[in-house]
mmCIF file of the C-alpha atoms, coordinates in Angstrom:
data_MODEL
# 
_entry.id   MODEL 
# 
loop_
_atom_site.group_PDB 
_atom_site.id 
_atom_site.type_symbol 
_atom_site.label_atom_id 
_atom_site.label_alt_id 
_atom_site.label_comp_id 
_atom_site.label_asym_id 
_atom_site.label_entity_id 
_atom_site.label_seq_id 
_atom_site.pdbx_PDB_ins_code 
_atom_site.Cartn_x 
_atom_site.Cartn_y 
_atom_site.Cartn_z 
_atom_site.occupancy 
_atom_site.B_iso_or_equiv 
_atom_site.pdbx_formal_charge 
_atom_site.auth_seq_id 
_atom_site.auth_comp_id 
_atom_site.auth_asym_id 
_atom_site.auth_atom_id 
_atom_site.pdbx_PDB_model_num 
ATOM 1  C CA . UNK A 1 1  ? -140.173 -36.606 134.916 1.00 0.00 ? 1  UNK A CA 1 
ATOM 2  C CA . UNK A 1 2  ? -140.151 -32.901 135.941 1.00 0.00 ? 2  UNK A CA 1 
ATOM 3  C CA . UNK A 1 3  ? -140.236 -30.160 133.698 1.00 0.00 ? 3  UNK A CA 1 
ATOM 4  C CA . UNK A 1 4  ? -138.327 -27.010 134.940 1.00 0.00 ? 4  UNK A CA 1 
ATOM 5  C CA . UNK A 1 5  ? -140.743 -23.972 135.170 1.00 0.00 ? 5  UNK A CA 1 
ATOM 6  C CA . UNK A 1 6  ? -137.500 -21.687 133.774 1.00 0.00 ? 6  UNK A CA 1 
ATOM 7  C CA . UNK A 1 7  ? -137.060 -24.055 131.025 1.00 0.00 ? 7  UNK A CA 1 
ATOM 8  C CA . UNK A 1 8  ? -140.239 -24.063 129.754 1.00 0.00 ? 8  UNK A CA 1 
ATOM 9  C CA . UNK A 1 9  ? -141.048 -20.177 130.019 1.00 0.00 ? 9  UNK A CA 1 
ATOM 10 C CA . UNK A 1 10 ? -136.959 -19.972 127.331 1.00 0.00 ? 10 UNK A CA 1 
ATOM 11 C CA . UNK A 1 11 ? -138.846 -21.720 125.066 1.00 0.00 ? 11 UNK A CA 1 
ATOM 12 C CA . UNK A 1 12 ? -141.692 -20.061 125.120 1.00 0.00 ? 12 UNK A CA 1 
ATOM 13 C CA . UNK A 1 13 ? -139.363 -17.141 124.575 1.00 0.00 ? 13 UNK A CA 1 
ATOM 14 C CA . UNK A 1 14 ? -138.093 -18.521 121.545 1.00 0.00 ? 14 UNK A CA 1 
ATOM 15 C CA . UNK A 1 15 ? -140.689 -20.889 120.039 1.00 0.00 ? 15 UNK A CA 1 
ATOM 16 C CA . UNK A 1 16 ? -142.166 -17.402 117.640 1.00 0.00 ? 16 UNK A CA 1 
ATOM 17 C CA . UNK A 1 17 ? -137.683 -17.863 115.792 1.00 0.00 ? 17 UNK A CA 1 
ATOM 18 C CA . UNK A 1 18 ? -136.600 -14.876 118.525 1.00 0.00 ? 18 UNK A CA 1 
ATOM 19 C CA . UNK A 1 19 ? -133.119 -15.740 119.487 1.00 0.00 ? 19 UNK A CA 1 
ATOM 20 C CA . UNK A 1 20 ? -132.273 -15.000 123.010 1.00 0.00 ? 20 UNK A CA 1 
ATOM 21 C CA . UNK A 1 21 ? -129.295 -14.200 125.088 1.00 0.00 ? 21 UNK A CA 1 
ATOM 22 C CA . UNK A 1 22 ? -128.952 -15.207 128.508 1.00 0.00 ? 22 UNK A CA 1 
ATOM 23 C CA . UNK A 1 23 ? -128.051 -11.303 130.265 1.00 0.00 ? 23 UNK A CA 1 
ATOM 24 C CA . UNK A 1 24 ? -130.816 -9.896  127.967 1.00 0.00 ? 24 UNK A CA 1 
ATOM 25 C CA . UNK A 1 25 ? -133.753 -12.508 129.839 1.00 0.00 ? 25 UNK A CA 1 
ATOM 26 C CA . UNK A 1 26 ? -135.765 -11.497 132.805 1.00 0.00 ? 26 UNK A CA 1 
ATOM 27 C CA . UNK A 1 27 ? -137.383 -12.913 135.747 1.00 0.00 ? 27 UNK A CA 1 
ATOM 28 C CA . UNK A 1 28 ? -134.617 -15.950 135.424 1.00 0.00 ? 28 UNK A CA 1 
ATOM 29 C CA . UNK A 1 29 ? -131.341 -15.777 137.420 1.00 0.00 ? 29 UNK A CA 1 
ATOM 30 C CA . UNK A 1 30 ? -128.513 -17.591 135.470 1.00 0.00 ? 30 UNK A CA 1 
ATOM 31 C CA . UNK A 1 31 ? -130.338 -18.472 132.439 1.00 0.00 ? 31 UNK A CA 1 
ATOM 32 C CA . UNK A 1 32 ? -127.505 -19.659 130.662 1.00 0.00 ? 32 UNK A CA 1 
ATOM 33 C CA . UNK A 1 33 ? -127.766 -22.945 132.801 1.00 0.00 ? 33 UNK A CA 1 
ATOM 34 C CA . UNK A 1 34 ? -130.885 -23.587 131.927 1.00 0.00 ? 34 UNK A CA 1 
ATOM 35 C CA . UNK A 1 35 ? -129.607 -22.846 127.704 1.00 0.00 ? 35 UNK A CA 1 
ATOM 36 C CA . UNK A 1 36 ? -126.514 -24.900 128.336 1.00 0.00 ? 36 UNK A CA 1 
ATOM 37 C CA . UNK A 1 37 ? -128.980 -28.081 129.782 1.00 0.00 ? 37 UNK A CA 1 
ATOM 38 C CA . UNK A 1 38 ? -131.339 -27.331 126.858 1.00 0.00 ? 38 UNK A CA 1 
ATOM 39 C CA . UNK A 1 39 ? -128.872 -27.615 123.983 1.00 0.00 ? 39 UNK A CA 1 
ATOM 40 C CA . UNK A 1 40 ? -127.256 -30.845 125.905 1.00 0.00 ? 40 UNK A CA 1 
ATOM 41 C CA . UNK A 1 41 ? -130.711 -32.432 124.912 1.00 0.00 ? 41 UNK A CA 1 
ATOM 42 C CA . UNK A 1 42 ? -130.200 -30.730 121.508 1.00 0.00 ? 42 UNK A CA 1 
ATOM 43 C CA . UNK A 1 43 ? -133.303 -28.377 121.945 1.00 0.00 ? 43 UNK A CA 1 
ATOM 44 C CA . UNK A 1 44 ? -131.619 -25.654 121.440 1.00 0.00 ? 44 UNK A CA 1 
ATOM 45 C CA . UNK A 1 45 ? -128.356 -23.536 119.236 1.00 0.00 ? 45 UNK A CA 1 
ATOM 46 C CA . UNK A 1 46 ? -126.443 -20.929 119.729 1.00 0.00 ? 46 UNK A CA 1 
ATOM 47 C CA . UNK A 1 47 ? -124.099 -18.630 117.575 1.00 0.00 ? 47 UNK A CA 1 
ATOM 48 C CA . UNK A 1 48 ? -121.202 -16.796 118.460 1.00 0.00 ? 48 UNK A CA 1 
ATOM 49 C CA . UNK A 1 49 ? -121.619 -13.050 117.974 1.00 0.00 ? 49 UNK A CA 1 
ATOM 50 C CA . UNK A 1 50 ? -119.625 -9.625  118.285 1.00 0.00 ? 50 UNK A CA 1 
ATOM 51 C CA . UNK A 1 51 ? -120.963 -6.411  120.181 1.00 0.00 ? 51 UNK A CA 1 
ATOM 52 C CA . UNK A 1 52 ? -121.073 -3.730  116.905 1.00 0.00 ? 52 UNK A CA 1 
ATOM 53 C CA . UNK A 1 53 ? -119.099 -1.217  119.444 1.00 0.00 ? 53 UNK A CA 1 
ATOM 54 C CA . UNK A 1 54 ? -117.139 -3.446  120.626 1.00 0.00 ? 54 UNK A CA 1 
ATOM 55 C CA . UNK A 1 55 ? -115.537 -6.754  118.443 1.00 0.00 ? 55 UNK A CA 1 
ATOM 56 C CA . UNK A 1 56 ? -113.900 -8.336  121.750 1.00 0.00 ? 56 UNK A CA 1 
ATOM 57 C CA . UNK A 1 57 ? -117.226 -8.348  123.162 1.00 0.00 ? 57 UNK A CA 1 
ATOM 58 C CA . UNK A 1 58 ? -118.318 -11.696 122.273 1.00 0.00 ? 58 UNK A CA 1 
ATOM 59 C CA . UNK A 1 59 ? -121.920 -13.536 123.224 1.00 0.00 ? 59 UNK A CA 1 
ATOM 60 C CA . UNK A 1 60 ? -123.599 -16.450 122.449 1.00 0.00 ? 60 UNK A CA 1 
ATOM 61 C CA . UNK A 1 61 ? -127.384 -16.007 120.673 1.00 0.00 ? 61 UNK A CA 1 
ATOM 62 C CA . UNK A 1 62 ? -129.636 -18.804 121.543 1.00 0.00 ? 62 UNK A CA 1 
ATOM 63 C CA . UNK A 1 63 ? -132.206 -20.431 119.599 1.00 0.00 ? 63 UNK A CA 1 
ATOM 64 C CA . UNK A 1 64 ? -134.612 -23.502 119.330 1.00 0.00 ? 64 UNK A CA 1 
ATOM 65 C CA . UNK A 1 65 ? -133.161 -26.363 116.872 1.00 0.00 ? 65 UNK A CA 1 
ATOM 66 C CA . UNK A 1 66 ? -135.080 -28.999 117.624 1.00 0.00 ? 66 UNK A CA 1 
ATOM 67 C CA . UNK A 1 67 ? -138.943 -27.941 117.638 1.00 0.00 ? 67 UNK A CA 1 
ATOM 68 C CA . UNK A 1 68 ? -140.677 -31.273 118.109 1.00 0.00 ? 68 UNK A CA 1 
ATOM 69 C CA . UNK A 1 69 ? -138.554 -31.973 120.142 1.00 0.00 ? 69 UNK A CA 1 
ATOM 70 C CA . UNK A 1 70 ? -138.937 -28.363 122.171 1.00 0.00 ? 70 UNK A CA 1 
ATOM 71 C CA . UNK A 1 71 ? -142.633 -29.073 121.959 1.00 0.00 ? 71 UNK A CA 1 
ATOM 72 C CA . UNK A 1 72 ? -142.791 -32.888 123.167 1.00 0.00 ? 72 UNK A CA 1 
ATOM 73 C CA . UNK A 1 73 ? -140.534 -30.625 125.854 1.00 0.00 ? 73 UNK A CA 1 
ATOM 74 C CA . UNK A 1 74 ? -143.571 -28.206 126.888 1.00 0.00 ? 74 UNK A CA 1 
ATOM 75 C CA . UNK A 1 75 ? -146.068 -30.950 126.343 1.00 0.00 ? 75 UNK A CA 1 
ATOM 76 C CA . UNK A 1 76 ? -148.527 -29.073 124.026 1.00 0.00 ? 76 UNK A CA 1 
ATOM 77 C CA . UNK A 1 77 ? -148.623 -25.421 126.335 1.00 0.00 ? 77 UNK A CA 1 
ATOM 78 C CA . UNK A 1 78 ? -148.485 -23.789 123.693 1.00 0.00 ? 78 UNK A CA 1 
# 
């Protein structure tokens, strides 16, 4: 099975418990598509948040939900 470099990079960004947004990820074009794939594989979860200055502006904060699956995905790269 071929592993995506972008999905691997996203998992490494979130490995220490950091929550990320697709819009704040630099170097990965359309990061949201990779985050959704990781969500479908049940590796990550998201929660909805609102901007403090504009409550109508909503975005998703993504984080690793299953660290064992994430570690298996990385195949010992961490």
